[in-house]
C-alpha positions in Angstrom: 175.7 -166.1 30.6 173.8 -167.3 27.7 171.5 -169.2 28.9 170.0 -165.2 30.2 170.7 -163.6 27.2 168.8 -166.7 25.0 165.4 -166.3 27.9 165.9 -162.4 27.5 165.5 -162.8 24.0 162.4 -165.0 24.2 160.9 -163.1 26.7 161.0 -159.2 24.1 160.4 -161.6 21.7 156.8 -162.7 22.9 156.0 -159.5 24.5 156.4 -158.4 20.8 153.8 -160.4 19.9 151.7 -159.5 22.0 151.5 -155.3 19.4 149.6 -156.4 15.7 151.9 -155.2 13.0 150.9 -151.6 12.3 151.3 -150.3 8.6 151.1 -147.0 9.0 153.9 -144.2 9.6 152.3 -141.5 12.3 150.0 -139.5 10.6 151.2 -135.5 10.1 148.4 -133.2 8.4 149.4 -130.3 5.6 147.9 -128.1 4.1 147.0 -128.8 0.2 146.5 -126.2 -2.0 146.1 -125.9 -5.7 145.5 -122.7 -7.5 146.1 -121.7 -11.5 147.0 -118.4 -12.9 146.5 -117.5 -16.1 146.2 -113.7 -18.0 142.3 -114.4 -19.6 140.3 -113.7 -16.5 140.2 -111.0 -13.6 139.6 -112.8 -11.0 142.6 -115.7 -9.9 141.1 -118.9 -7.7 143.4 -121.3 -4.9 141.5 -124.2 -3.2 142.7 -125.5 0.5 142.1 -128.3 2.1 144.3 -130.3 3.7 145.1 -134.2 3.9 143.0 -136.4 6.0 144.0 -139.9 7.8 143.5 -142.8 5.9 142.4 -144.6 9.0 139.6 -141.9 10.3 138.5 -141.6 6.4 136.4 -144.3 3.9 137.8 -144.0 1.2 134.6 -144.8 -0.9 132.3 -143.2 1.6 130.4 -139.8 0.4 132.2 -137.2 -0.7 131.8 -133.9 1.4 134.0 -130.5 0.7 137.1 -130.1 3.3 138.3 -127.1 1.0 139.5 -124.9 5.0 137.8 -121.8 6.4 139.7 -118.7 7.9 143.3 -119.1 6.0 145.3 -116.8 5.3 145.8 -116.9 1.3 148.7 -113.8 -1.2 150.2 -114.1 -3.9 153.2 -111.6 -4.8 154.3 -111.0 -8.1 154.3 -108.8 -11.0 155.1 -105.3 -8.5 152.3 -106.2 -6.4 150.6 -108.3 -3.3 147.0 -109.9 -3.3 145.4 -111.2 -0.4 142.6 -113.3 -1.3 139.6 -113.8 0.3 137.3 -116.7 1.4 134.7 -117.4 -0.6 132.1 -119.9 -1.7 131.8 -121.6 -5.1 129.1 -124.2 -6.0 129.2 -125.7 -2.5 132.7 -125.4 -2.9 134.8 -123.4 0.1 137.7 -121.5 -2.3 139.5 -118.2 -2.6 139.3 -115.5 -4.9 141.0 -112.4 -5.6 139.1 -110.5 -8.4 141.2 -108.7 -9.9 144.7 -110.0 -10.7 146.6 -109.5 -13.3 148.9 -112.3 -15.1 152.4 -110.2 -16.6 153.7 -112.6 -19.2 157.6 -113.2 -17.8 156.6 -112.5 -14.4 157.2 -114.2 -11.4 154.7 -115.4 -8.4 155.0 -116.6 -5.6 152.4 -118.1 -3.2 151.8 -118.4 0.3 149.0 -120.3 2.9 149.0 -120.5 5.8 146.5 -121.9 8.8 146.9 -122.3 12.2 148.7 -125.2 13.4 149.3 -126.4 9.9 151.7 -124.5 8.9 152.8 -122.3 6.2 152.1 -124.0 2.6 154.5 -121.8 0.1 155.3 -122.2 -4.1 156.8 -120.0 -6.8 156.3 -119.7 -10.5 157.3 -117.7 -13.2 154.3 -117.0 -16.2 154.9 -118.4 -19.8 156.4 -115.2 -21.9 155.0 -113.5 -24.3 155.2 -115.8 -27.5 156.2 -113.5 -31.3 154.5 -114.4 -34.8 156.4 -113.8 -37.1 154.6 -114.1 -41.2 156.9 -114.1 -44.1 156.6 -112.0 -47.4 156.3 -114.6 -49.5 153.1 -116.4 -46.3 152.0 -112.1 -46.6 150.7 -111.4 -49.7 149.2 -115.2 -49.5 147.3 -113.9 -47.0 146.6 -110.4 -48.7 145.3 -112.2 -52.3 145.1 -112.3 -55.1 146.3 -115.8 -55.0 146.1 -118.2 -51.8 149.8 -119.8 -52.1 151.6 -122.5 -48.9 151.2 -120.7 -45.1 153.5 -120.6 -43.1 154.7 -118.9 -39.9 157.4 -118.2 -37.0 156.6 -119.0 -34.1 158.6 -118.3 -31.1 157.7 -119.4 -27.2 158.5 -118.9 -23.8 161.4 -121.0 -22.8 159.4 -122.3 -19.7 156.2 -124.1 -22.0 156.1 -127.5 -22.0 153.3 -127.6 -23.5 151.0 -125.0 -26.8 148.6 -125.1 -29.1 149.1 -122.5 -32.7 145.2 -121.6 -33.9 144.3 -119.4 -37.0 141.5 -117.2 -36.9 139.5 -115.0 -39.7 138.0 -112.2 -37.8 135.6 -110.4 -39.8 132.3 -108.2 -39.8 129.1 -109.6 -40.8 126.6 -107.0 -43.3 125.2 -106.0 -39.9 127.5 -105.3 -38.1 128.6 -108.1 -35.9 132.2 -109.9 -35.2 133.1 -112.8 -36.1 135.4 -115.0 -35.4 136.5 -118.4 -37.1 139.4 -120.7 -37.1 141.0 -122.0 -40.3 142.1 -125.6 -40.8 144.8 -127.0 -41.3 143.9 -128.3 -43.8 140.9 -128.8 -46.0 139.6 -130.8 -48.9 136.3 -128.2 -50.1 133.8 -126.2 -48.4 131.6 -129.5 -47.0 134.8 -129.3 -44.7 134.4 -133.8 -43.8 137.4 -134.1 -44.5 139.4 -131.1 -41.9 142.6 -131.2 -39.5 143.2 -128.8 -36.4 145.7 -127.7 -34.6 145.9 -129.6 -31.1 148.0 -129.0 -28.7 151.3 -130.4 -28.8 155.0 -131.0 -26.5 156.9 -128.3 -27.0 160.6 -129.8 -27.6 162.2 -126.3 -28.8 161.3 -122.5 -28.8 161.1 -121.9 -32.1 159.5 -123.6 -34.6 157.8 -123.1 -37.8 153.9 -124.3 -38.7 152.6 -124.8 -42.1 148.9 -124.1 -43.4 147.3 -125.7 -46.4 146.2 -122.1 -49.1 143.2 -124.0 -49.4 141.6 -124.5 -46.4 142.2 -120.5 -46.3 141.0 -120.1 -49.1 137.8 -122.1 -48.3 136.9 -120.5 -45.3 137.0 -116.8 -46.6 134.5 -118.5 -49.4 132.3 -119.8 -46.3 131.8 -116.1 -44.8 131.4 -115.4 -48.0 128.8 -117.7 -48.9 127.3 -117.1 -45.6 127.2 -113.3 -45.5 128.0 -112.2 -48.8 130.8 -110.0 -50.1 129.4 -107.2 -48.0 131.9 -108.5 -44.9 134.4 -106.3 -43.2 137.4 -108.5 -43.5 139.1 -107.3 -40.3 141.8 -109.7 -38.7 143.8 -112.4 -39.2 144.8 -113.9 -35.4 146.4 -115.6 -34.5 146.1 -117.1 -30.7 149.0 -119.2 -29.0 147.8 -121.1 -25.8 151.1 -122.1 -23.6 151.2 -124.6 -20.7 153.8 -123.8 -18.3 156.1 -126.4 -16.9 154.9 -127.5 -13.0 150.7 -127.6 -14.9 152.0 -129.7 -17.1 153.2 -132.2 -15.2 151.3 -132.3 -13.0 148.8 -132.7 -15.9 151.0 -134.6 -17.5 151.6 -137.5 -14.1 147.0 -137.1 -13.6 146.1 -137.7 -17.1 148.2 -141.0 -17.7 150.6 -143.2 -18.7 153.7 -142.2 -20.5 154.5 -146.1 -21.5 150.9 -147.1 -23.2 151.4 -150.4 -22.7 153.1 -151.0 -18.7 150.7 -151.8 -16.4 153.3 -149.7 -13.7 152.0 -147.0 -11.2 154.7 -146.3 -9.6 154.9 -143.1 -10.4 154.4 -141.3 -7.4 152.1 -138.2 -7.6 153.2 -134.8 -8.6 153.6 -131.2 -5.9 155.7 -128.2 -6.9 154.0 -126.7 -2.8 157.1 -126.5 -0.3 155.9 -127.2 3.4 152.4 -129.3 1.9 150.8 -130.7 -1.3 148.9 -129.2 -4.6 149.8 -127.3 -7.2 151.0 -124.1 -8.0 150.9 -123.7 -12.5 149.8 -121.6 -14.9 148.7 -120.9 -18.6 148.7 -117.9 -21.0 146.8 -117.0 -24.4 147.8 -114.7 -26.4 146.4 -112.7 -29.7 148.1 -111.9 -32.2 146.2 -109.7 -34.5 147.7 -109.3 -38.5 144.9 -106.6 -40.3 143.6 -107.4 -43.9 145.1 -104.9 -45.8 142.9 -101.8 -46.1 140.4 -102.4 -49.2 140.4 -105.6 -49.4 138.0 -108.0 -51.3 137.2 -111.2 -51.9 135.0 -113.0 -54.4 135.0 -116.5 -55.6 131.7 -116.2 -57.6 132.7 -116.9 -61.4 132.7 -113.8 -62.9 131.2 -112.7 -66.2 
């Protein structure tokens, strides 16, 4: 009995050696979907493609458009349903909805289907509208005549993961052209050789305070008057709040670098929030909050005689 078992084991071993080892599993094609919604444009876009069999594609070969035609693409949210049409953007197939407003704080659901590739879907919540609170002391500093320290309270959406807050001076030049100049965090003089502008920051709290140098604000007013004279019409101090939602931040952080700068490990998987496929469905918003200059606001940096 033992001899028969041994002979059987040897036969199985010999037969198995005739089949070469294959490290690849069974390939199943899946949909790949990318779409980033935003409130700063009317049209919205969805990119639809499919995975490929690595045994049949040469990664070092010529790059070709892998966009899929004939897919069904629909986004529902904000009380409306939007069906996207197939189009060609710079030799790349994509799906577009020419007019789709994106409402801050609303939930949007994406559905994509294509023949045997099945259904891919995802849902996101758009960052809600931010808030800017200007304390009384800062309001006095903005309106002059003294330009002291400028501090503002900022409120962000609970699902914002990265943000940037910028401040602009909006005015009309004497020829009635509207201009907008950004105010740096800090500036030494009107040469603007040593300045710092706001950059994107990872959001650790939904409410915080930002501080500007009153001197940099005064310098920008001075540069405007030097260029356009005191005949400018001062319109608004405009705060621009850029909010990046969680899925887009997660995808960007994985795609653009390691969290540990001293490590060479690359064992972090690609990010995807697409059910039934791969890819990204994300969003960002840009909100402007304007604070008008008081009527009759006048600034003259020239010394009086």
